[in-house]
C-alpha positions in Angstrom: -12.9 21.5 -3.0 -12.5 20.7 0.7 -9.1 19.9 2.1 -8.1 16.3 2.4 -9.0 14.8 5.8 -7.0 12.3 7.7 -9.9 9.9 7.5 -9.6 9.8 3.7 -6.0 8.5 3.8 -6.1 6.8 7.3 -4.2 3.7 6.4 -1.5 2.0 4.3 -2.5 1.8 0.7 -4.9 4.7 0.7 -4.0 7.9 -1.2 -5.5 11.1 -2.4 -4.3 12.1 -5.9 -4.7 15.6 -7.1 -4.0 16.4 -10.8 -3.3 19.9 -12.0 -3.4 20.6 -15.7 -4.0 23.5 -18.1 -7.5 22.5 -19.0 -10.4 20.4 -17.7 -10.2 17.7 -20.4 -6.5 17.0 -19.6 -7.0 17.0 -15.8 -10.0 14.7 -16.0 -8.3 12.3 -18.5 -5.2 12.1 -16.3 -7.2 11.4 -13.2 -9.2 8.7 -15.0 -5.9 7.1 -16.1 -4.8 6.9 -12.4 -8.3 5.6 -11.4 -8.1 2.8 -14.0 -5.1 1.3 -12.1 -6.7 0.9 -8.6 -10.0 0.9 -6.8 -11.0 4.5 -6.6 -13.6 7.2 -6.0 -13.3 8.2 -9.6 -12.3 11.7 -10.6 -14.0 14.7 -8.9 -15.5 17.6 -10.7 -12.8 20.0 -12.0 -12.2 23.1 -10.0 -9.9 26.2 -10.0 -8.2 28.0 -7.2 -8.4 31.8 -7.8 -5.0 33.2 -8.4 -3.3 29.9 -9.2 -2.8 28.4 -12.6 -4.5 25.3 -13.9 -7.6 23.2 -13.3 -7.6 20.6 -10.5 -9.2 17.2 -10.3 -8.9 14.9 -7.2 -9.4 11.1 -6.8 -9.1 8.8 -3.8 -7.4 5.5 -4.5 -6.8 2.2 -2.6 -3.7 0.7 -4.2 -4.4 -2.6 -2.4 -7.3 -3.3 -4.7 -7.8 -3.7 -8.4 -10.3 -1.5 -10.2 -13.0 -4.1 -9.6 -12.3 -4.2 -5.9 -10.4 -7.5 -5.7 -7.4 -7.6 -3.5 -4.0 -7.3 -5.2 -1.7 -6.8 -2.3 
């Protein structure tokens, strides 16, 4: 997975959330739970970093918007 760029979080209310868990199912479920709270990219495909424990999943969220895109802040 590519590093997070400044453009992806370039403003108040924008965040990158990276979940690390023991297995793909848990990492994806946790990322989906976060994505259900706000407007998001949805979870990425799971990936591993050689030599580090766990599976990673990333999502980009806009906490200013509800999951349907309507403004909440």
